[in-house]
C-alpha positions, -999 to 999 in steps of 0.1 A, spaced: -698 -696 388 -673 -687 417 -663 -658 396 -643 -680 371 -642 -674 334 -641 -699 307 -601 -702 305 -600 -709 343 -626 -734 344 -609 -752 315 -576 -750 335 -593 -764 365 -608 -791 346 -575 -802 331 -560 -804 365 -588 -822 380 -583 -849 351 -546 -851 358 -552 -855 394 -582 -878 396 -581 -896 362 -607 -923 361 -618 -917 394 -632 -882 386 -670 -891 382 -668 -907 416 -651 -876 431 -677 -853 415 -708 -874 428 -692 -872 462 -687 -836 461 -722 -831 448 -737 -852 476 -717 -831 502 -728 -799 488 -763 -811 487 -762 -821 524 -747 -789 532 -773 -768 516 -800 -789 535 -783 -784 569 -780 -747 561 -817 -746 551 -828 -764 582 -808 -739 604 -823 -710 586 -859 -724 592 -850 -731 629 -836 -696 633 -867 -680 616 -891 -700 636 -874 -690 668 -874 -653 659 -909 -653 647 -924 -674 675 -914 -648 703 -925 -611 705 -904 -586 725 -920 -581 758 -921 -546 776 -897 -556 802 -871 -565 777 -878 -533 758 -872 -512 789 -841 -530 798 -826 -522 762 -835 -487 767 -817 -487 802 -786 -500 785 -787 -476 756 -793 -444 780 -759 -450 796 -733 -424 792 -706 -433 767 -670 -436 779 -648 -406 767 -611 -404 763 -590 -379 784 -582 -347 767 -549 -343 754 -529 -312 766 -497 -302 749 -467 -292 771 -466 -257 784 -429 -250 775 -406 -266 749 -379 -290 760 -346 -273 767 -314 -288 749 -293 -289 778 -317 -308 803 -315 -341 786 -314 -374 807 -294 -394 781 -260 -377 789 
């Protein structure tokens, strides 16, 4: 569970008891309810997404529009050209 080994779980449990003490069952119950609501929300979102994607089919005009976008030329960077001569030691601008 969460990639924790038995020793780490024991340490987390001891810290939880120290922090929450007698309120630990209430905190755990609240955490469980929160996780359950989160799962229900995620499940509803997945169902809505699935129904939206399976309910529509790709039309011919949409497919041709995507092909037009994909057929564009890709931008290329300018080609690097090294200098034709090496810098001269006497021609520096820092002097």
